[in-house]
C-alpha positions as CSV (number, residue, x, y, z in Angstrom):
1,X,-27.7,-2.4,3.7
2,X,-30.0,-4.8,5.5
3,X,-33.1,-6.4,4.1
4,X,-34.9,-5.6,7.4
5,X,-35.6,-2.0,8.2
6,X,-33.7,0.1,10.7
7,X,-36.9,1.9,11.7
8,X,-38.8,-1.3,12.6
9,X,-36.0,-2.4,14.9
10,X,-35.9,1.1,16.5
11,X,-39.6,1.2,17.1
12,X,-39.6,-2.3,18.6
13,X,-36.7,-1.7,21.0
14,X,-37.8,1.8,21.8
15,X,-41.4,0.6,22.6
16,X,-39.9,-2.2,24.7
17,X,-37.8,0.3,26.6
18,X,-40.8,2.6,27.2
19,X,-42.8,-0.3,28.5
20,X,-40.0,-1.2,31.0
21,X,-39.5,2.3,32.4
22,X,-43.2,3.1,32.6
23,X,-44.0,0.3,35.0
24,X,-44.2,1.9,38.5
25,X,-42.2,0.2,41.2
26,X,-44.3,-1.7,43.7
27,X,-47.2,-2.6,41.4
28,X,-47.6,-5.7,43.6
29,X,-45.7,-6.3,46.8
30,X,-44.7,-9.8,45.6
31,X,-43.3,-8.6,42.2
32,X,-41.5,-5.3,42.6
33,X,-40.2,-3.7,39.4
34,X,-36.5,-3.1,39.3
35,X,-35.5,0.5,40.0
36,X,-34.7,2.7,37.0
37,X,-31.1,3.4,36.4
38,X,-30.0,6.5,34.5
39,X,-26.5,6.7,32.9
40,X,-24.8,8.6,30.1
41,X,-24.4,6.6,26.9
42,X,-22.5,9.1,24.8
43,X,-21.8,12.8,24.5
44,X,-21.4,14.8,21.2
45,X,-18.3,16.5,22.7
46,X,-15.4,14.1,23.0
47,X,-13.4,14.6,26.2
48,X,-10.0,16.2,25.5
49,X,-10.8,17.0,21.9
50,X,-10.3,20.3,20.1
51,X,-13.1,22.1,18.3
52,X,-13.4,25.1,16.0
53,X,-14.8,27.8,18.4
54,X,-17.2,29.3,15.9
55,X,-18.7,25.9,15.0
56,X,-19.4,24.5,18.4
57,X,-22.7,25.7,19.6
58,X,-24.3,22.9,21.5
59,X,-23.6,19.5,23.2
60,X,-25.9,16.5,23.1
61,X,-25.9,13.9,25.8
62,X,-27.5,10.5,25.1
63,X,-28.9,8.5,28.0
64,X,-29.9,4.9,28.4
65,X,-33.4,5.8,29.4
66,X,-36.1,8.5,28.8
67,X,-35.0,11.6,30.6
68,X,-35.9,15.3,31.2
69,X,-34.1,18.4,32.4
70,X,-34.8,19.3,36.0
71,X,-36.4,22.8,36.4
72,X,-33.7,23.6,39.0
73,X,-30.8,22.4,36.7
74,X,-27.6,24.4,36.9
75,X,-25.5,23.2,34.0
76,X,-22.4,25.3,33.5
77,X,-19.5,25.9,31.1
78,X,-16.6,27.4,32.9
79,X,-19.0,28.7,35.5
80,X,-21.4,30.2,33.0
81,X,-24.9,28.8,33.2
82,X,-26.2,27.0,30.0
83,X,-29.7,26.4,28.9
84,X,-30.7,22.8,28.3
85,X,-33.8,20.9,27.0
86,X,-34.9,17.5,26.0
87,X,-34.1,16.8,22.4
88,X,-36.9,17.2,19.9
89,X,-35.9,14.0,18.1
90,X,-35.5,11.5,20.9
91,X,-36.6,11.4,24.5
92,X,-33.3,9.9,25.5
93,X,-31.2,12.9,24.5
94,X,-30.6,16.3,26.2
95,X,-29.3,19.2,24.1
96,X,-27.3,21.9,25.9
97,X,-26.9,25.3,24.3
98,X,-23.4,26.6,24.7
99,X,-22.5,30.3,25.0
100,X,-20.2,31.9,22.3
101,X,-16.8,30.3,22.6
102,X,-13.5,32.0,22.3
103,X,-10.6,30.6,20.2
104,X,-7.6,29.0,22.0
105,X,-9.4,28.4,25.3
106,X,-9.9,25.4,27.6
107,X,-13.5,24.7,28.6
108,X,-15.2,22.3,31.1
109,X,-18.9,21.5,30.8
110,X,-20.4,20.4,34.1
111,X,-23.7,18.6,34.4
112,X,-24.2,18.1,38.2
113,X,-26.1,15.1,39.6
114,X,-29.8,15.7,39.4
115,X,-29.7,18.2,36.6
116,X,-31.1,15.5,34.4
117,X,-33.7,13.1,35.8
118,X,-35.8,10.2,34.8
119,X,-38.8,11.4,32.8
120,X,-41.1,8.8,34.4
121,X,-39.8,9.4,37.9
122,X,-38.3,12.8,38.6
123,X,-36.9,11.6,42.0
124,X,-34.4,9.4,40.1
125,X,-31.4,11.6,39.1
126,X,-28.8,11.0,36.4
127,X,-25.2,11.0,37.8
128,X,-22.9,14.0,37.4
129,X,-21.1,14.2,34.1
130,X,-18.1,16.4,33.2
131,X,-16.4,16.8,29.8
132,X,-13.4,19.1,28.9
133,X,-12.3,20.4,25.6
134,X,-10.3,23.1,23.9
135,X,-11.0,25.5,21.0
136,X,-9.2,26.8,18.0
137,X,-9.7,29.0,15.1
138,X,-11.0,27.6,11.8
139,X,-8.1,26.1,10.1
140,X,-7.0,27.1,6.6
141,X,-7.8,24.0,4.5
142,X,-4.7,21.8,4.0
143,X,-4.2,18.5,2.4
144,X,-3.7,15.4,4.4
145,X,-4.3,11.7,3.7
146,X,-7.9,12.1,4.6
147,X,-8.8,15.1,2.4
148,X,-6.8,13.8,-0.5
149,X,-8.5,10.4,-0.4
150,X,-11.9,12.1,-0.1
151,X,-11.3,13.9,-3.4
152,X,-10.0,10.7,-5.0
153,X,-13.0,8.6,-4.0
154,X,-15.5,11.3,-4.8
155,X,-19.0,10.1,-5.5
156,X,-19.5,6.4,-5.6
157,X,-22.0,3.7,-6.3
158,X,-22.9,0.3,-4.7
159,X,-23.5,-2.8,-6.7
160,X,-26.2,-3.6,-4.2
161,X,-28.2,-6.8,-3.9
162,X,-25.8,-8.7,-6.2
163,X,-22.8,-10.5,-4.7
164,X,-24.1,-9.5,-1.2
165,X,-27.1,-11.8,-1.8
166,X,-27.3,-14.4,1.0
167,X,-29.0,-17.7,1.7
168,X,-27.9,-17.3,5.4
169,X,-26.4,-20.8,5.2
170,X,-22.9,-22.1,4.7
171,X,-22.2,-23.6,1.3
172,X,-25.8,-23.1,0.0
173,X,-26.1,-20.8,-2.9
174,X,-29.1,-18.4,-2.9
175,X,-31.9,-20.4,-4.4
176,X,-33.2,-17.7,-6.8
177,X,-29.9,-16.2,-7.8
178,X,-28.8,-12.7,-7.1
179,X,-31.4,-10.4,-5.6
180,X,-30.9,-7.7,-8.2
181,X,-31.7,-10.1,-11.1
182,X,-28.8,-8.7,-13.1
183,X,-25.8,-9.9,-15.1
184,X,-23.2,-7.1,-14.9
185,X,-21.0,-6.4,-17.9
186,X,-18.1,-4.2,-18.7
187,X,-20.6,-1.6,-20.0
188,X,-22.0,-1.2,-16.4
189,X,-18.7,0.1,-15.1
190,X,-17.8,2.0,-18.3
191,X,-21.1,3.9,-18.1
192,X,-20.8,4.5,-14.4
193,X,-17.4,6.2,-15.0
194,X,-18.8,8.2,-17.9
195,X,-21.6,9.4,-15.7
196,X,-19.1,10.8,-13.2
197,X,-18.7,8.1,-10.6
198,X,-15.2,7.7,-9.1
199,X,-15.8,4.6,-7.0
200,X,-17.7,1.3,-6.9
201,X,-18.3,-0.6,-3.7
202,X,-18.8,-4.3,-4.3
203,X,-20.3,-6.0,-1.3
204,X,-19.7,-9.8,-1.2
205,X,-21.2,-12.6,0.9
206,X,-18.6,-15.3,1.0
207,X,-20.1,-18.0,3.4
208,X,-22.6,-19.3,0.9
209,X,-19.7,-20.3,-1.4
210,X,-17.4,-21.8,1.2
211,X,-16.5,-25.5,1.9
212,X,-16.8,-26.7,5.5
213,X,-14.4,-26.2,8.3
214,X,-11.4,-26.3,8.7
215,X,-10.4,-25.1,5.2
216,X,-13.4,-22.8,4.6
217,X,-12.3,-22.8,0.9
218,X,-14.1,-20.3,-1.3
219,X,-15.4,-21.8,-4.5
220,X,-13.1,-21.0,-7.4
221,X,-15.9,-20.0,-9.8
222,X,-17.4,-17.6,-7.4
223,X,-14.0,-15.9,-6.7
224,X,-13.4,-15.7,-10.4
225,X,-16.8,-14.0,-10.9
226,X,-16.0,-11.4,-8.2
227,X,-12.5,-10.9,-9.7
228,X,-14.0,-10.3,-13.2
229,X,-16.2,-7.5,-11.9
230,X,-13.3,-5.9,-10.0
231,X,-11.2,-6.0,-13.2
232,X,-14.1,-4.5,-15.3
233,X,-14.2,-1.6,-12.8
234,X,-10.4,-1.3,-13.0
235,X,-10.5,-1.1,-16.8
236,X,-13.1,1.7,-16.5
237,X,-10.8,3.7,-14.3
238,X,-12.9,3.3,-11.1
239,X,-11.7,2.8,-7.5
240,X,-13.2,-0.4,-6.0
241,X,-14.1,-1.1,-2.3
242,X,-14.4,-4.9,-1.8
243,X,-15.8,-6.2,1.5
244,X,-17.4,-9.0,3.5
245,X,-21.1,-8.2,3.5
246,X,-24.0,-10.4,4.6
247,X,-21.7,-13.0,6.4
248,X,-23.1,-11.7,9.7
249,X,-25.2,-14.9,9.9
250,X,-22.0,-16.6,11.0
251,X,-20.4,-13.5,12.5
252,X,-22.6,-13.9,15.6
253,X,-21.1,-11.1,17.6
254,X,-23.4,-11.5,20.6
255,X,-22.4,-15.1,21.1
256,X,-18.7,-14.4,20.4
257,X,-18.8,-11.6,23.0
258,X,-20.1,-14.0,25.6
259,X,-18.2,-17.2,24.8
260,X,-14.5,-17.4,24.0
261,X,-14.9,-20.7,22.2
262,X,-17.4,-19.2,19.8
263,X,-15.1,-16.2,19.3
264,X,-12.1,-18.4,18.7
265,X,-14.0,-20.4,16.0
266,X,-15.1,-17.2,14.3
267,X,-11.6,-15.8,14.3
268,X,-10.3,-19.0,12.7
269,X,-12.8,-18.7,9.9
270,X,-12.1,-14.9,9.5
271,X,-8.4,-15.7,9.1
272,X,-9.1,-18.4,6.5
273,X,-11.6,-16.3,4.6
274,X,-9.6,-13.1,4.5
275,X,-6.4,-14.8,3.7
276,X,-8.0,-16.2,0.5
277,X,-9.5,-12.9,-0.4
278,X,-6.3,-11.0,0.2
279,X,-4.2,-13.6,-1.8
280,X,-6.6,-13.5,-4.7
281,X,-6.2,-9.7,-5.0
282,X,-2.7,-9.1,-3.7
283,X,-1.3,-8.1,-7.1
284,X,-3.9,-5.5,-7.7
285,X,-3.0,-1.8,-7.6
286,X,-4.1,0.9,-5.2
287,X,-7.3,1.4,-7.0
288,X,-8.6,-1.5,-4.8
289,X,-9.6,-1.0,-1.2
290,X,-10.7,-3.6,1.3
291,X,-13.4,-3.2,3.9
292,X,-13.5,-5.7,6.8
293,X,-17.3,-5.9,7.4
294,X,-20.6,-4.4,6.5
295,X,-23.0,-3.8,9.5
296,X,-22.0,-6.3,12.2
297,X,-24.4,-6.1,15.2
298,X,-26.6,-8.4,17.3
299,X,-29.8,-7.7,15.5
300,X,-30.8,-4.7,17.6
301,X,-29.1,-2.1,15.4
302,X,-27.4,-0.5,18.4
303,X,-30.4,-1.0,20.7
304,X,-29.7,-4.6,21.7
305,X,-27.6,-6.4,24.1
306,X,-24.6,-4.1,23.2
307,X,-26.2,-1.6,25.7
308,X,-26.1,-4.1,28.5
309,X,-23.0,-6.3,28.1
310,X,-20.4,-3.9,29.5
311,X,-18.9,-3.2,26.1
312,X,-18.0,-6.8,25.2
313,X,-19.5,-6.6,21.7
314,X,-17.6,-3.4,21.0
315,X,-14.4,-5.0,22.2
316,X,-15.1,-8.0,19.9
317,X,-15.6,-6.0,16.8
318,X,-12.4,-4.1,17.6
319,X,-10.6,-7.4,17.9
320,X,-12.0,-8.7,14.6
321,X,-11.0,-5.5,12.8
322,X,-7.5,-5.8,14.1
323,X,-7.3,-9.5,13.2
324,X,-8.3,-8.8,9.6
325,X,-5.9,-5.9,9.1
326,X,-3.1,-8.1,10.3
327,X,-4.2,-11.0,8.0
328,X,-4.3,-8.7,5.0
329,X,-0.9,-7.1,5.7
330,X,0.7,-10.6,6.1
331,X,-0.1,-11.6,2.5
332,X,2.3,-8.9,1.2
333,X,2.3,-7.6,-2.4
334,X,-0.1,-4.7,-2.8
335,X,-1.8,-5.6,0.4
336,X,1.2,-4.4,2.4
337,X,0.0,-0.8,1.9
338,X,-3.5,-1.2,0.6
339,X,-6.1,1.1,2.3
340,X,-8.4,-0.9,4.6
341,X,-11.8,0.4,5.8
342,X,-13.0,-0.6,9.2
343,X,-16.5,0.0,10.7
344,X,-17.6,0.6,14.2
345,X,-20.6,-1.3,15.6
346,X,-23.4,-1.5,13.0
347,X,-21.4,0.8,10.7
348,X,-22.9,3.6,12.8
349,X,-21.5,7.1,12.9
350,X,-22.7,7.4,16.5
351,X,-20.6,4.4,17.6
352,X,-17.6,5.5,15.5
353,X,-17.1,8.6,17.5
354,X,-17.4,6.9,20.9
355,X,-14.3,5.8,22.8
356,X,-15.6,2.2,22.6
357,X,-14.4,2.2,18.9
358,X,-10.7,1.6,18.7
359,X,-8.9,1.8,15.3
360,X,-6.6,-1.1,14.6
361,X,-2.9,-0.5,14.9
362,X,-1.3,-0.6,11.4
363,X,2.4,-0.2,10.5
364,X,1.3,1.0,7.1
365,X,-0.8,3.8,8.5
366,X,-3.5,3.1,6.0
367,X,-6.7,2.3,7.9
368,X,-9.8,4.4,7.3
369,X,-13.2,4.5,8.9
370,X,-16.4,3.2,7.2
371,X,-19.8,4.5,8.2
372,X,-23.3,4.3,6.8
373,X,-25.9,7.1,6.8
374,X,-29.6,6.6,6.5
375,X,-30.9,9.1,9.1
376,X,-33.8,9.4,9.7
377,X,-34.7,5.9,8.6
378,X,-38.5,6.7,8.8
379,X,-37.9,9.0,5.9
380,X,-35.1,7.4,4.0
381,X,-36.4,3.8,4.1
382,X,-40.1,4.4,4.2
383,X,-41.9,6.2,1.3
384,X,-44.8,8.6,1.7
385,X,-48.2,7.1,2.0
386,X,-51.2,8.2,-0.2
387,X,-51.5,11.4,1.9
388,X,-48.0,12.4,0.9
389,X,-47.1,13.2,4.5
390,X,-43.4,12.4,4.4
391,X,-41.2,15.4,4.3
392,X,-37.7,16.3,5.7
393,X,-35.9,19.4,6.7
394,X,-36.6,22.9,7.9
395,X,-39.3,23.6,5.3
396,X,-41.3,20.4,5.9
397,X,-44.9,21.0,6.6
398,X,-46.0,20.9,10.3
399,X,-47.2,17.5,11.3
400,X,-45.3,15.5,8.6
401,X,-43.6,12.4,9.8
402,X,-39.9,13.3,10.0
403,X,-38.9,12.4,13.5
404,X,-35.2,11.7,14.2
405,X,-33.3,14.1,12.0
406,X,-33.0,17.4,10.2
407,X,-30.2,19.4,8.5
408,X,-28.6,20.2,11.8
409,X,-28.3,16.5,12.6
410,X,-26.6,15.8,9.3
411,X,-24.1,18.6,9.7
412,X,-23.4,17.8,13.4
413,X,-22.9,14.0,12.6
414,X,-20.4,14.7,9.8
415,X,-18.6,17.4,11.8
416,X,-18.1,15.0,14.7
417,X,-16.6,12.5,12.3
418,X,-14.4,15.2,10.8
419,X,-13.1,16.4,14.1
420,X,-12.4,13.0,15.6
421,X,-10.7,11.5,12.5
422,X,-10.3,13.6,9.3
423,X,-8.7,16.5,11.1
424,X,-6.1,14.0,12.3
425,X,-5.4,12.6,8.9
426,X,-7.6,9.5,9.3
427,X,-10.0,9.1,6.3
428,X,-13.7,8.5,6.7
429,X,-16.0,7.4,3.9
430,X,-19.7,6.9,3.8
431,X,-19.9,3.5,2.3
432,X,-23.7,3.6,2.1
433,X,-26.3,6.4,2.0
434,X,-29.6,6.8,0.3
435,X,-33.3,7.4,0.3
436,X,-36.0,5.3,-1.3
437,X,-38.1,6.7,-4.1
438,X,-41.3,8.0,-2.5
439,X,-44.8,7.6,-3.9
440,X,-45.9,11.2,-4.2
441,X,-44.4,14.0,-6.3
442,X,-44.1,16.4,-3.3
443,X,-42.4,13.9,-1.1
444,X,-39.9,13.1,-3.8
445,X,-39.0,16.8,-3.9
446,X,-37.9,16.4,-0.3
447,X,-36.1,13.2,-1.1
448,X,-34.1,14.9,-3.8
449,X,-33.3,17.8,-1.4
450,X,-32.2,15.3,1.3
451,X,-29.8,13.5,-1.1
452,X,-28.3,16.7,-2.3
453,X,-27.9,18.1,1.2
454,X,-26.2,14.9,2.5
455,X,-23.8,14.9,-0.4
456,X,-22.9,18.6,0.0
457,X,-22.5,18.1,3.8
458,X,-20.2,15.2,3.1
459,X,-18.1,17.3,0.7
460,X,-18.0,20.1,3.3
461,X,-16.5,17.8,5.9
462,X,-14.2,16.0,3.4
463,X,-15.9,12.6,3.2
464,X,-16.7,10.7,0.0
465,X,-20.2,9.2,-0.4
466,X,-21.3,5.9,-2.0
467,X,-25.0,5.7,-2.9
468,X,-26.9,2.4,-2.2
469,X,-28.4,1.0,-5.4
470,X,-30.3,-2.3,-5.5
471,X,-31.7,-2.0,-9.0
472,X,-35.3,-1.7,-7.8
473,X,-37.3,1.1,-9.5
474,X,-40.5,2.9,-8.7
475,X,-41.7,4.0,-5.3
476,X,-41.7,1.8,-2.2
477,X,-39.8,0.2,0.6
478,X,-36.3,-0.8,-0.6
479,X,-36.7,1.0,-3.9
480,X,-33.2,2.4,-4.5
481,X,-32.7,2.1,-8.3
482,X,-30.5,4.6,-10.2
483,X,-28.5,2.6,-12.8
484,X,-29.4,-0.6,-14.6
485,X,-27.1,-3.2,-13.1
486,X,-26.6,-5.0,-16.4
487,X,-25.2,-2.2,-18.6
488,X,-25.1,1.0,-16.5
489,X,-27.8,2.9,-18.3
490,X,-29.8,5.3,-16.2
491,X,-33.1,4.1,-14.8
492,X,-36.0,6.3,-16.1
493,X,-35.8,9.8,-14.7
494,X,-32.7,9.3,-12.6
495,X,-30.0,11.1,-14.6
496,X,-30.8,14.6,-13.2
497,X,-30.8,13.4,-9.6
498,X,-27.6,11.5,-10.0
499,X,-25.9,14.5,-11.6
500,X,-27.1,16.7,-8.7
501,X,-25.6,14.2,-6.2
502,X,-22.3,14.0,-8.1
503,X,-22.0,17.8,-8.2
504,X,-22.9,18.1,-4.6
505,X,-20.3,15.5,-3.6
506,X,-17.4,16.8,-5.8
507,X,-17.9,20.5,-6.9
508,X,-15.3,23.0,-5.6
509,X,-17.5,26.0,-6.7
510,X,-17.1,28.4,-3.8
511,X,-20.6,29.7,-4.4
512,X,-22.1,26.3,-4.1
513,X,-22.2,25.9,-0.3
514,X,-24.1,23.9,2.3
515,X,-26.0,27.1,3.1
516,X,-27.0,27.6,-0.6
517,X,-28.4,24.1,-0.7
518,X,-30.3,24.7,2.6
519,X,-31.8,27.9,1.1
520,X,-33.0,26.0,-1.9
521,X,-35.2,23.5,0.1
522,X,-38.7,22.7,-1.2
523,X,-41.4,25.1,0.0
């Protein structure tokens, strides 16, 4: 997770976008405003994909500008007219309601030119868009690599703000030590396992402990400290996901996407760094997983230059993912077949299901997809104010600040990941999720409901979840404390919530469904 807040970036870039599109062309004859351009950024239905007929009820198109549905729109599915409206969560999305679908059929959704227009200037049409897909019956659950791995990883926990601490400078250790102010011990991992955790994700920033180019040698004492924690987790019977975390200060993807010399230098360092990591852990068993990156992006969290560079940043992260998989495999030993997690841009589920994200080729067939989930960030990363007006879900009070997401968004996001990857045997794991402790009792009821719903939705769609924990207690921004990072004891009052999340993420009780969680929402 980042130290800066997703929502702040979103508001800044969204406000900037509104200011650009609201300027009328020709304010002054000498300084004409560029014409607005409307294009489709993504569609919730993947062209050529297959969907369970009973589960597909709508399609969401995301545009690059603020849009509206034309009153004369004639959007059709196999010739049948569909209703459409602007999304209630973002002015850049259009939601199309689909008719009841039959199993085993081929469908084509047609959005003609002008059906969607610029909200600020209805004379500017969006181009035509067509997407085709097929339907099937709901499958009888069967085991594959993805579902088996989901059960194995289960519910997990992040050692957050420890080894991922960063000075943002090569070779300079963080001045005040690790951000979580903790000294982990064997007891931490033993108690996590006793609580019911299956997995620990250990995020590591390596650059602060590296010698200069060209060797980029990682300090032996630091590597030994990381290794010690991995072995403590191993002794406790936990799976471990080990990654490259806040090294994005040198993983400057915007510069690399625009300058081959920068990209070549970064790839040389990636090769040197991951070779050392892989060699240090090559003899470890399959309890250990690697993860190539954390949340690599250009600082705009998906709203930056990646939207304007013709896909170069997306191509760059695909290239880096492939490079690291190849480097790890080349070291042999356990690394020849070790599972490797790879993220899409910003570790975003939305980018993961787009065609711009390409999985690395891997002879071992053991690459999995890493995503993070903090939607909506204005609820999960920002606590309620003194008025307590921060609620989430279908029972939230009218007027509460919950823009950007609801239960439907969670289920739809996870279903899209399932259909694109898990149904095809490619595992997906939620490497981070969470919600800050809020500052009012009522808002925390909705926080607890949110965390349970996300965990049960992840179980429903066969994805393990790993809670973000930075050892900060009480209510406020970045307050994600569940377990004491020294010894694994519960922080005050956290045991019931942790046990609820574990049950939601792992229980096979047929009566405990996503619907039953939905029906138990706070009132």
